[in-house]
N, C-alpha and C positions, 0 to 999 in steps of 0.2 A: 391730225395724227397721220403718220406715214403708213402706206400700205404694208410695208414690212413689219412694223410694230403691231398693227392691227391683226395681221395674219398670224404672227407669232402668238399673240395673246389669245386669239380665238382657238387656234389649233392646239394650244398647250393644255387644254382641258376639255373634257366631255361631260355630258350630263350623266346621271346614274344608269341610263339605259344605253349608253355608248354613242349618243348622237353629238355631233358638233352643232353648236347653237350660234346662229348669226343674227344679231339684232339689226333690223332694217326699218326704213320708213314705209308707210302704207303704200306708197307709189311703187314699191318694189314687188308687190304681190304678183303682177303679171310676168315678172322675170323668174319667179320661183316656181318653175314647173319642171317636171321630169320624174323618172322613177325613183322612189325612195325619199322624196322630199316632202316634208310635212310643214305646213304653215299654221302658226298659232297667233291669234289676235291678242295683243296686250297693249293696254293704254292707247297711245296715239300711233302705235306702230305694229310691227309683226315680228315674230321670231321664226326664222327659217331653220329647220332641223334636217340634217342628213348624216348618215353613217359613213358616207364615202369621203375620204380625205381629199381626193382629187376634185370631186364635185364641190366640196366646200371651198377649195382654193379658187376654182373657176368662178363661183358665185361671189366670193370676196372681191376678186379683181373687177368683175363686171359692176358690182354695186359701188365699189370705191370710185371707179372711173366715172360713173353717173351721179355720184354724190348722194347715194341712197342708203349708205350705212348709217345707222342710228347711234348716236352717242348715248352712254348710259343715262345721262341727265334727261334725255328726251323720252325715255321709256317710262 
């Protein structure tokens, strides 16, 4: 899936508390640091939550470049 379509899909919706939710592989845990970032363990991966749109975009680009975004089937 292209970065543009992944970004559009993830940024088009938020959870009920206003967080953007990014599914990632377990190896992405060390990259998910910073103010306002919450990491939740799920199945074989993690969910990275942030309220900041710009922070979500930066994380998406970084994770996509490193191949650490999780597909829905992997979670």
